[in-house]
N, C-alpha and C positions, 0 to 999 in steps of 0.2 A: 325567678323570672322564667316564663315559658315562651317558647318560640311562637305558639299560637296566640299569645297575648301581645306580641309586638305590634305597634302601630306607628304610623308617621305622625309628626307634629301637625297640629291643626294648621291648615293653609299650605302644607308642603305639596299637596297634589291639587291641581286645578282641574275642574271638570271640563270635558270637551265642549266645544262650541257647536251646538246642534242647530244647523242652519236649515232654512226652508221648512219650519215647523209651525207656521202660522204667525200672524201679525203680533200676537201677544208676547211672543218670545223675544221680539226685538230684532230677530234675524229672519223674518219671514219675507215673502214676496221676492225681493231681489237678493236675499241672503247676504246683505251687507256689502254688495258689490256696486252700489249706486245704480244709476239707470243704464239704459242701453249703450252699446258701443263696443269697441274692440276689447277694452279692459274688463268688460262684464262677461266676456265669453270664456269658455274653458280653453286652457292652453294658450292664453293670450299674451304671456310675458314676452316682451321684446328684449333684444340685447341691450345691455346697459349703455353700449356705445352707439345705439341707433340714433341717427340725426334726422329723422323725418324724411328719409329718402334721398337726401343730398349726399354727395360723395363723402364718406367718413374721413375724419382727419388722419386716421392711420393709413388710409389708402392714398390720401392726397400728397403726403410727403414721402420721399423715398427713404428706404432703409440704407444705412451705411455703417461702416466700422465693424469691429470685431472685438469681443471681450474674451481673452484667452482664459479659460477656467484653470489652467495649469500654470499661469504666470506666477513668478515668485517676486515678492516685494521685500526689499531689504531696508532695515533701519540704517541710515547713513550717519556717519559722524566724521567731522573734519579734524585734521591734526591741530589746527588753531584752537578748536573747541576743547580738545583733550588737554592742551597746554593751559587754556583758561581755567578749566575745571581743576586741574592739578594746583594751579596758583591759588584758587579760592578754597582749596581743601576738600572739595567734594570727592575727588579721586585721589587715592594713594598711589604715587608713582612706583613705589617698591613692590606693590602687588600687581598681579596680572589684571589687565583690563579685558573683561569679557562682557557679553551681553547681560549676564546676570548681575555683574557689579554695576553696570550702568543703570539697570532697573532698580537695584537697591539704593543707588545714590539719587534716584528720581530724575535722572538726566533724560532718559527716554521713558515712555509710558506704556509701550507694548512691544512684544517680542517680534512679531511678523515672521518672515521666513529666515531671518538671520541678521548678522551685522556686517556692514560694508564700511571700510575705512577709506576716506578720500584725502587728497593731499592739500586742500586749501588751508593756507596759514602755515605758520612755522611751529616746529616742536624742538625744544631744547632739552627736555628731560629724557633720560633713558628709560623707556617704558617697554614692557612686554605685553603685546596685544594678541589676543586669541579671537580671530574673526572668521567669517565664512568667505568673504571676498575683500579685496583691496586693490587699489590702483598701484601701478608700478612706481609712480612718483611717490606715493605714500610709503611704500615699502622701502624705497631708497632713502627717504628722509628719516624714517624710524631707525634704520640701520646706521645711517650717518650720525645720528644723535647717540648711538650706543645701545639701542634697544633691539628688540627682535619682534617679528610678527610670524605667527604660525596659524595653521588651519585648525578649526575646531575638531 
């Protein structure tokens, strides 16, 4: 094979549309732009949001709110849920409960910014939890049950 013999497949390249070259070409006279008017002129494209001169909807309604690009969203889990998953066998109480163990057990489906433990419900099992954040009530309940909670 030689470099000078390489060619595209048939139909891979399409010829350019030569407009304004006579009626027989199919793109003569108005060059495929229809008849007169704003859209037939050069540089005629209006904004996609143009509403015929009436006050656009983006200007009619006020802007409000703020989306913090640096905000952290945590996956939350309650103590009652941990106890329920231990009882059902999805979590082993003897092993450490981390965000990875919850992902592997398919209790949560994404990692987000980390794991936060909240105190809703009761926990009877002594568990060791490794989390990014937790409430004081959750920490007290885990310690009371004989477990421990520590930072990742």
